[in-house]
C-alpha positions in Angstrom: -107.4 -26.5 78.6 -107.6 -23.8 75.8 -110.8 -22.1 74.5 -109.3 -21.6 70.9 -110.5 -17.9 69.4 -111.6 -17.6 66.4 -109.1 -16.0 65.6 -106.9 -18.3 65.8 -108.7 -20.6 63.6 -110.0 -17.5 60.5 -106.9 -17.3 60.8 -105.4 -20.2 59.0 -108.7 -21.4 56.8 -108.3 -17.5 55.9 -104.4 -18.1 55.3 -104.1 -15.0 56.7 -100.2 -14.0 58.2 -99.7 -15.7 61.3 -101.3 -19.0 59.7 -97.9 -20.7 60.5 -97.5 -19.9 64.3 -101.8 -21.0 64.6 -101.4 -24.1 63.3 -98.1 -25.2 65.4 -100.6 -24.2 67.8 -103.6 -26.0 66.8 -101.4 -29.3 66.2 -99.8 -28.9 69.3 -102.6 -28.4 71.6 -104.9 -32.3 69.8 -107.3 -33.1 72.8 -106.5 -30.5 74.9 -109.2 -27.7 73.1 -112.1 -25.6 73.4 -114.3 -24.0 71.3 -117.1 -22.7 71.3 -120.6 -22.6 69.2 -120.7 -19.1 68.8 -116.8 -19.2 67.6 -117.4 -21.7 65.4 -120.6 -20.3 64.2 -119.0 -17.0 62.9 -116.4 -19.1 60.9 -118.9 -20.7 59.4 -120.3 -16.8 58.7 -117.4 -15.4 57.8 -116.3 -18.3 56.1 -119.5 -18.4 53.7 -120.0 -15.0 53.0 -116.1 -15.3 51.1 -117.2 -18.3 49.0 -115.3 -20.2 51.6 -117.7 -22.7 51.7 -116.2 -26.2 50.7 -113.0 -24.6 53.1 -116.3 -24.6 56.2 -117.2 -28.2 54.7 -113.1 -29.4 55.2 -113.2 -27.3 58.6 -115.9 -28.9 59.3 -115.3 -32.5 58.4 -111.2 -32.3 60.5 -111.5 -29.4 62.1 -114.6 -30.0 64.0 -114.5 -33.8 65.6 -110.9 -33.4 67.4 -112.0 -30.2 69.5 -114.9 -30.0 71.9 -117.1 -27.7 71.0 -118.8 -26.4 74.4 -121.9 -23.3 74.6 -122.2 -21.1 76.9 -124.8 -22.1 79.7 -128.2 -20.3 79.6 -127.3 -19.8 83.9 -124.4 -17.1 83.0 -126.2 -16.0 79.6 -127.9 -13.1 82.3 -124.4 -12.1 83.4 -123.2 -11.3 79.7 -124.8 -7.6 79.7 -123.2 -7.1 83.7 -119.5 -8.5 82.3 -119.6 -6.5 79.3 -120.3 -3.9 81.1 -117.1 -3.9 83.3 -115.2 -5.0 81.3 -115.7 -3.4 78.5 -115.3 -6.3 75.7 -117.5 -7.2 72.7 -120.2 -9.6 72.3 -118.0 -12.3 71.0 -115.3 -11.4 73.6 -117.9 -10.8 76.3 -119.1 -14.5 75.4 -115.9 -16.2 75.7 -115.0 -14.6 78.5 -117.5 -16.2 80.3 -117.6 -19.3 78.5 -113.7 -19.7 79.5 -114.4 -18.6 82.9 -117.6 -21.4 82.6 -115.3 -24.1 81.7 -111.9 -23.0 84.2 -109.9 -22.2 80.6 -107.9 -20.6 79.1 -108.2 -18.6 76.3 -106.6 -18.9 73.0 -105.9 -15.4 71.0 -105.1 -13.1 68.7 -107.3 -9.8 70.0 -106.0 -7.9 72.3 -109.8 -6.3 73.8 -109.2 -9.8 76.0 -106.2 -7.8 78.2 -109.2 -6.5 79.2 -109.7 -9.3 80.9 -106.2 -11.0 82.0 -106.6 -10.8 85.9 -109.8 -12.9 85.5 -108.8 -16.1 83.7 -105.0 -17.2 81.9 -104.6 -16.0 78.4 -102.8 -16.7 76.2 -101.4 -13.9 73.3 -100.3 -15.1 70.0 
């Protein structure tokens, strides 16, 4: 089971350089994908900011129903500051890290910052 990081979806949605590999990963793992609520909101913010509201609408119709959207449990929020201090991750990455830890998920990402926690949870870098 995989927590798909925000950057994987954005790579496809914004037709960026690594779109094909990201699309392949998403298509080959349908049914085993989780998306954090934070990532969903971040995707919306970025697409709206770039005038790509229609792309977000298509994403919410085509992709969102195929992934499980999860949120960090209230009890885990109190650990975010400690996790940041222990790992050096930014808020968005520490949130993803704690969700993956809580749900026992492997993170699929292009963000090399996750090297800081690869000894704590499983990470697949694209």
